[in-house]
DOFI-688397 format. One line per 10 residues: number of its first residue (from 0); their letters; for each residue z, x, y of C-alpha. Coordinates in Angstrom, 3 decimals. Each point is the difference from the previous one (the first is absolute). Example, Ala and Ser with C-alpha at 12.3 -4.5 7.8 and 13.67 -1.06 7.14 Angstrom:
0> as> 7.800 12.300 -4.500 | -0.660 1.370 3.440 $
# end
This chain:
0> mttirdvaka> 37.995 -1.709 -19.020 | 0.253 3.229 -2.224 | -0.549 3.243 2.248 | -0.671 4.324 -0.349 | 3.442 0.488 -0.012 | 0.631 -2.418 -2.797 | -2.622 1.602 -2.137 | 0.966 3.087 1.092 | 3.819 -0.765 -1.588 | -1.396 -1.526 -2.955 $
10> agvsvatvsr> -1.874 3.142 -0.834 | 2.564 2.290 1.048 | -2.321 2.644 2.303 | -0.344 -0.272 3.911 | -2.027 -2.416 2.129 | -2.061 2.766 0.873 | -1.010 0.420 -3.822 | -0.792 -3.522 -0.275 | -2.278 -0.114 3.232 | -2.075 2.957 -2.208 $
20> vlnetgyvhe> -0.557 -1.946 -2.923 | -0.787 -2.852 2.016 | -2.644 1.555 2.410 | -1.334 2.753 -2.420 | 1.252 2.746 1.972 | 2.124 3.321 -0.893 | 0.807 1.306 -3.360 | 2.649 -2.688 -2.453 | 0.560 1.363 -3.406 | -1.253 -2.213 -2.540 $
30> dtkksvtaai> 3.126 -1.243 -1.356 | 0.962 -0.913 3.869 | -2.839 -2.170 0.529 | 0.281 -1.435 -2.861 | 3.848 -1.035 0.721 | -1.725 -1.230 3.367 | -2.577 -2.349 -1.499 | 2.319 -1.371 -2.228 | 2.717 -0.968 2.755 | -2.833 -1.570 2.309 $
40> eklnyspnev> -1.174 -1.940 -2.910 | 3.439 -1.227 -1.252 | 1.015 -1.091 3.898 | -3.341 -0.679 0.205 | -0.420 1.382 3.552 | -2.911 -0.246 2.226 | -0.878 2.588 2.353 | -0.647 -0.754 3.677 | -3.728 0.062 0.223 | -0.185 0.380 3.661 $
50> arslykrksk> 2.410 2.573 0.191 | -1.251 1.986 -3.438 | -3.767 0.270 2.004 | 1.360 0.922 3.418 | 1.694 2.983 -2.319 | -2.789 0.756 -1.874 | -3.216 -1.035 2.583 | -0.645 -1.715 -2.930 | -0.411 -3.422 0.491 | -0.560 -2.471 -2.878 $
60> liglllpdit> -0.056 -3.697 2.621 | -2.887 -2.210 0.798 | 0.252 -2.091 2.885 | -1.584 -3.736 -1.216 | -0.870 -2.676 3.076 | -0.285 -3.541 -1.193 | -1.440 -2.499 1.939 | 2.134 -2.860 -1.032 | 2.409 0.076 -2.842 | -0.153 -3.606 -0.793 $
70> npffpllarg> -3.598 -0.165 -0.541 | -0.626 0.788 -3.756 | -2.797 2.306 0.055 | 1.152 2.614 1.813 | 2.880 0.269 -2.615 | -2.812 0.195 -2.989 | -1.479 2.770 2.196 | 3.345 1.739 0.624 | 0.354 0.065 -4.107 | -2.770 2.122 -0.273 $
80> vedelrlhdf> 0.919 2.511 2.436 | 3.667 0.507 -1.100 | -1.206 -0.355 -3.737 | -2.323 2.616 0.501 | 2.066 2.159 2.324 | 3.249 0.450 -2.335 | -2.366 1.252 -2.750 | -0.368 3.047 2.156 | 3.442 -0.133 1.222 | -0.191 -1.636 3.277 $
90> rlifgntden> 2.436 -2.480 1.209 | -0.833 -3.084 2.774 | 1.520 -0.848 3.240 | -0.874 -3.526 0.980 | -1.097 -1.634 3.198 | -0.748 -3.412 1.053 | -1.499 -0.044 3.522 | -0.652 -4.368 -0.232 | -3.073 0.898 1.849 | 2.086 1.295 2.714 $
100> pekekdyiqt> -1.145 3.090 2.190 | 3.559 0.869 1.074 | 0.975 -0.453 -3.633 | -2.738 2.210 -0.957 | 0.852 2.921 2.646 | 3.789 0.263 -1.103 | -0.644 0.073 -3.905 | -2.534 3.137 0.941 | 2.864 1.115 1.788 | 2.292 -0.479 -3.060 $
110> fqqnnvigmi> -2.286 1.535 -2.675 | -0.488 3.271 2.302 | 4.200 0.575 0.773 | 0.222 -0.624 -4.146 | -2.434 3.052 -0.441 | -2.912 -2.202 -1.943 | -2.812 2.216 -0.771 | -2.752 -2.875 0.093 | -0.705 -3.881 0.590 | -1.399 -2.875 -1.195 $
120> smtnqlsktt> -0.864 -2.876 2.536 | -0.811 -3.231 -0.775 | 0.319 -1.028 3.970 | -1.868 1.573 3.096 | 1.431 -1.898 2.626 | 0.064 3.034 1.633 | -2.980 1.931 1.764 | -1.570 2.908 -2.653 | 1.016 2.700 2.270 | 3.587 -1.098 -0.860 $
130> yqdlsipvvf> -0.727 0.965 -3.749 | -2.561 3.335 0.981 | 2.479 1.475 2.091 | 2.620 0.226 -3.476 | 0.383 3.044 -1.401 | -0.074 -0.934 -3.678 | -2.906 -1.847 -1.614 | -0.472 -3.653 0.131 | -1.622 -2.685 -1.934 | -0.745 -3.710 0.683 $
140> ldrtssslps> 0.225 -2.555 -2.428 | -1.667 -3.538 0.290 | -1.123 1.203 2.974 | -3.391 1.776 1.408 | 0.012 3.277 2.284 | -3.252 2.351 1.019 | 2.203 2.664 0.439 | 2.964 -0.114 -2.550 | -0.012 -0.270 -3.426 | 0.308 -3.624 -1.651 $
150> vyadgkeggr> -0.115 -2.330 -2.853 | -1.535 -3.079 -0.046 | -1.941 -2.647 -2.063 | -3.597 -1.345 0.400 | 1.369 -2.866 2.944 | -3.420 -1.130 0.784 | -1.951 0.217 -3.159 | 3.737 -2.261 -0.327 | -1.081 -2.235 2.329 | -3.786 -0.506 -1.028 $
160> iaamemiqrg> 1.030 -0.435 -3.716 | 2.568 -3.114 1.297 | -2.664 -1.477 2.156 | -2.628 0.155 -3.052 | 2.305 -1.940 -2.479 | 1.038 -2.472 2.157 | -3.943 -0.834 1.373 | -0.670 0.471 -3.605 | 2.799 -2.724 -0.967 | -1.610 -2.405 2.186 $
170> skritlikgp> 2.213 -0.025 3.315 | -2.364 -1.158 2.473 | 2.830 0.009 3.107 | 1.859 3.544 -0.228 | 3.095 1.018 2.787 | 0.117 3.948 -0.021 | 3.647 1.175 0.615 | -0.551 2.878 2.398 | 2.980 3.039 -0.399 | 1.621 1.821 2.085 $
180> shiqtaqdrf> -2.478 1.442 2.370 | 1.985 3.605 0.282 | -0.281 0.272 -3.937 | -3.619 1.565 -0.510 | 0.544 -0.911 -3.915 | 0.729 -3.460 0.964 | -3.255 -0.143 2.406 | -2.350 1.747 -2.952 | 0.741 -3.071 -2.396 | -0.435 -2.256 3.127 $
190> qgslevlsas> -3.150 1.280 1.049 | -1.438 0.528 -3.500 | 0.848 -4.121 -0.853 | -1.571 -0.653 3.428 | -3.326 2.292 -0.806 | -0.406 -2.092 -3.211 | 0.788 -3.800 1.473 | -2.206 0.469 3.319 | -3.100 1.574 -2.028 | 0.856 -3.687 -2.575 $
200> evdfyvmsts> -0.766 -3.849 0.938 | 3.668 -0.834 -0.390 | 1.918 -1.440 3.233 | 2.864 2.724 0.830 | 2.853 -0.022 2.587 | 1.766 3.215 0.954 | 4.015 -0.300 0.237 | 1.596 3.184 1.688 | 3.850 0.558 -0.750 | 2.147 3.044 1.030 $
210> sfsfeeaekw> 1.977 1.108 -2.693 | 0.795 -0.186 -4.069 | 3.794 -2.053 0.370 | 0.057 -3.172 -2.018 | 1.689 -1.924 3.115 | -2.962 0.805 1.783 | -2.135 -0.925 -2.483 | 1.838 -2.869 -0.282 | -1.158 -1.154 3.141 | -3.185 1.108 -0.159 $
220> akelfkkygd> -0.749 -2.208 -3.178 | 1.207 -2.913 1.964 | -2.371 0.445 3.071 | -2.761 1.292 -2.773 | -0.030 -4.346 -1.221 | 0.338 -0.869 3.371 | -2.946 1.665 1.468 | -2.109 0.090 -3.018 | 0.683 -3.006 -2.155 | -3.174 -0.105 -1.559 $
230> tdgviasndi> 0.423 3.452 -1.206 | -0.952 0.511 -4.109 | 0.712 3.690 -0.262 | 2.353 2.397 1.035 | -0.476 3.686 -0.106 | 3.406 0.944 1.002 | 1.217 3.692 1.788 | 2.522 0.693 -3.257 | 1.705 -1.791 -2.372 | 2.889 -0.854 1.912 $
240> vatavlheal> -2.263 -2.281 2.930 | -1.674 -1.088 -3.356 | 3.220 -1.353 -1.573 | 1.146 -1.466 3.519 | -3.299 -1.818 0.398 | 0.212 -1.109 -3.849 | 3.307 -1.759 0.574 | -1.217 -1.505 3.265 | -3.012 -1.583 -1.994 | 2.029 -0.512 -2.580 $
250> rleksiphdl> 2.241 -2.178 1.960 | -2.901 -1.862 1.506 | -0.615 -0.947 -3.219 | -3.739 2.106 -0.501 | -0.805 0.234 -3.474 | -0.538 3.939 -1.028 | -2.441 1.172 -0.447 | -2.226 -3.527 0.179 | 1.176 -1.005 3.923 | 0.217 3.664 1.285 $
260> qiigfddiph> -0.202 3.522 -1.862 | 1.922 2.740 1.209 | -0.604 4.200 -0.749 | 3.006 2.177 1.087 | -0.218 3.639 0.111 | 2.275 2.676 -1.375 | 1.267 -1.593 -3.037 | 3.869 0.748 0.048 | 2.038 -1.378 -2.994 | 0.749 -3.363 1.013 $
270> ssllfpplst> -3.361 -0.904 0.501 | -0.572 -0.822 -3.477 | 3.225 -1.508 -0.413 | -0.993 -2.939 2.967 | -1.328 -3.278 -1.475 | -2.510 -0.337 0.417 | -0.407 4.366 -0.557 | -1.837 1.367 2.713 | -3.554 1.504 -0.479 | -0.119 2.824 2.107 $
280> irqpayemgt> -1.637 3.618 0.859 | 2.017 2.659 -2.008 | 0.863 3.222 1.628 | 1.268 2.507 -2.735 | 3.371 0.753 2.504 | 1.526 2.446 -2.722 | -2.844 1.851 -0.437 | -0.738 0.077 3.929 | 4.296 1.517 0.086 | -0.753 2.437 -2.800 $
290> eaakllmklm> -3.187 1.026 1.671 | 1.621 0.705 3.461 | 2.678 2.383 -1.665 | -2.350 2.211 -1.671 | -1.810 -0.105 3.268 | 2.810 1.553 2.106 | 1.160 2.276 -2.524 | -3.246 1.749 0.139 | 0.522 0.004 3.403 | 3.288 1.580 -0.063 $
300> knnqmkeksv> -1.427 2.841 -2.432 | -2.322 0.784 2.824 | -2.707 -1.036 -2.084 | -3.857 -0.135 1.784 | -1.229 -3.506 -0.933 | -3.588 -1.037 0.890 | 0.923 -3.831 -0.183 | 3.391 -1.003 1.870 | -0.826 -3.810 -0.674 | 0.311 -1.936 -3.292 $
310> qlpvmfiers> -1.444 -3.333 -0.097 | 1.020 -2.017 -3.434 | -2.476 -3.101 -1.128 | 1.561 -3.324 -0.101 | -0.632 -2.940 -2.162 | -0.310 -4.361 0.432 | 2.846 -1.569 -2.831 | -0.728 -3.137 -0.631 | 3.027 -2.524 -0.533 | 0.168 -3.323 1.331 $
320> ttrkgeghv> -0.353 -0.627 3.092 | -3.887 0.684 0.253 | -2.420 -2.938 -2.624 | -2.125 1.727 -2.346 | -2.986 1.805 1.291 | -3.644 -0.389 -1.104 | -0.404 1.583 -3.626 | 4.002 -0.811 -0.899 | 0.656 -2.526 -2.492 $
# end
């Protein structure tokens, strides 16, 4: 690995001179600066961001907490965050918590030790005071908070849309899968669907779940068809759960969507590649990520904002796990 001493030797200057060029401190002759810059490029030298930030008291590092990096939805959010922050010369440190409070706490400490100047969190297993007590700005992404800035999609409206589409397309015995109770956005989409189903004339069942993992979803899918074998429509808590339901339905030789309709939530990339392709509620994941990054940068600049929460719209994506509704050819 190239060091600052290698750069100094190649440029024929002292380590202190290279340091002044990197940190833009003190006077350095223009010709010397060009020599140092040329050596940096030739040797492909990357300065230690943490060391530079400690020296300059000005970090460019942002912490990003993800709840489950194996869920394709969260990398989509992260990509939006990263792309927006890189436009402004910030860099990310990632942490994957697995929805584990101890891992979440450990990563927050790691971020602080690495001198991050802001944090975006897609998980909030810890109490809100943990984040409020931090000395840096924090934005929640795909999570809601009454006291801290947050960016999220309109899950309640998404739940309503899913239920209305399922009813419109002819399902009479619908199973509504309730997502993890500790995640407010999951409860919002559940409440939206529940609101519509309760006001309708269809029969429906509610099945509670405790996570979004595919391994758990496979168990719940088997349980669903054992408990509610006559169900002809499933509103899943997310696309991963919907995928598990689809796999189990096909194993049971159910005809999709004739015997059973399925609607997911998120519109992760693989949803369109399933067979049959999954109908779902699309959350604008990438845009949510960019909005969270923009919100955090405003907070870091101490900008006063009237609205500290950003809610983005959702939409129904019709594919092949739902039948054509009224008015469709």
